[in-house]
C-alpha positions as CSV (number, residue, x, y, z in Angstrom):
1,M,-15.6,36.1,4.0
2,S,-15.0,32.6,5.3
3,S,-15.7,30.5,8.4
4,P,-12.8,30.0,10.9
5,A,-13.6,26.2,10.9
6,D,-13.5,26.0,7.2
7,P,-11.6,28.9,5.5
8,H,-13.2,28.0,2.1
9,K,-16.8,28.0,3.3
10,P,-18.4,31.4,2.9
11,V,-19.9,33.2,5.8
12,S,-23.1,35.2,5.4
13,A,-23.1,38.9,6.2
14,Q,-25.6,38.2,9.0
15,E,-23.2,35.6,10.5
16,R,-20.3,38.0,10.3
17,L,-22.4,40.8,11.8
18,A,-23.4,38.6,14.7
19,T,-19.7,37.6,15.2
20,L,-18.6,41.2,15.3
21,R,-21.4,42.2,17.7
22,K,-20.4,39.4,20.1
23,A,-16.8,40.5,19.9
24,Y,-17.7,44.1,20.7
25,Q,-20.0,43.0,23.6
26,K,-17.1,40.9,25.0
27,A,-14.7,43.9,24.7
28,L,-17.2,46.0,26.6
29,G,-17.4,43.4,29.4
30,R,-20.9,44.3,30.6
31,H,-24.4,44.8,29.2
32,P,-24.4,47.8,26.9
33,T,-26.5,50.9,27.3
34,V,-28.9,51.8,24.5
35,I,-26.3,54.2,23.0
36,E,-23.5,51.6,23.3
37,R,-25.7,49.0,21.6
38,Q,-26.4,51.4,18.8
39,L,-22.7,52.2,18.4
40,M,-21.9,48.5,18.3
41,H,-24.5,47.9,15.6
42,R,-23.2,50.8,13.5
43,A,-19.6,49.7,13.8
44,A,-20.4,46.1,13.0
45,T,-22.6,47.0,10.0
46,L,-20.1,49.4,8.5
47,T,-17.3,46.9,9.0
48,V,-19.2,44.1,7.3
49,R,-20.1,46.5,4.4
50,A,-16.4,47.5,4.1
51,E,-15.3,43.8,4.0
52,I,-17.9,43.0,1.3
53,A,-16.9,46.0,-0.8
54,A,-13.2,45.2,-0.4
55,S,-13.8,41.7,-1.9
56,D,-15.9,42.9,-4.8
57,I,-13.7,43.8,-7.8
58,N,-16.6,45.8,-9.4
59,I,-16.5,48.4,-6.5
60,N,-14.5,51.5,-7.2
61,A,-11.3,51.6,-5.0
62,N,-12.2,55.1,-3.7
63,D,-15.6,53.9,-2.5
64,V,-13.9,51.0,-0.7
65,V,-11.5,53.4,1.0
66,R,-14.3,55.7,2.1
67,L,-16.4,52.9,3.4
68,D,-13.4,51.4,5.2
69,R,-12.6,54.7,6.8
70,A,-16.2,55.2,7.9
71,A,-16.1,51.8,9.5
72,Q,-12.8,52.6,11.3
73,R,-14.3,55.9,12.6
74,A,-17.4,54.0,13.8
75,R,-15.2,51.5,15.7
76,E,-13.1,54.3,17.2
77,Q,-16.3,56.1,18.4
78,M,-17.6,52.9,19.9
79,F,-14.5,52.0,21.8
80,Q,-14.1,55.6,23.0
81,A,-17.7,55.4,24.4
82,F,-16.8,52.2,26.2
83,V,-14.2,54.0,28.4
84,K,-15.8,55.7,31.4
85,P,-14.1,59.0,32.3
86,K,-12.3,59.0,35.6
87,P,-13.9,61.2,38.2
88,K,-12.2,64.5,38.7
89,L,-10.8,64.9,42.2
90,D,-10.8,68.3,43.9
91,M,-8.5,69.1,46.8
92,Q,-11.2,68.4,49.5
93,S,-11.8,64.9,48.2
94,I,-8.0,64.2,48.0
95,E,-7.5,65.4,51.5
96,A,-10.5,63.4,52.8
97,E,-9.0,60.3,51.0
98,L,-5.6,60.9,52.6
99,R,-7.2,61.4,56.1
100,G,-9.2,58.2,55.7
101,A,-6.1,56.2,54.6
102,A,-4.1,57.6,57.6
103,H,-6.8,56.6,60.1
104,G,-7.7,53.3,58.5
């Protein structure tokens, strides 16, 4: 891993982890809940581990693929948790909304 300012300067795993967590926090756009914070930590940790494994020629390719897939699943779960489900509307609430719009 390398720094954006200097592509040849290595970045520590801790720095990369902090960068990913900041990016995930920005994507969320608000303060995370405890669960969201845990999901961000898991996704960032697995992503960093997958990046390190991918750059190590001594790591078995199957292990790299498994780790990369685990990181991908963690990111998918995290981003899925960021999306709040839309409230389900029943007929009464739709009619009330329409009556309010017609009178207002």
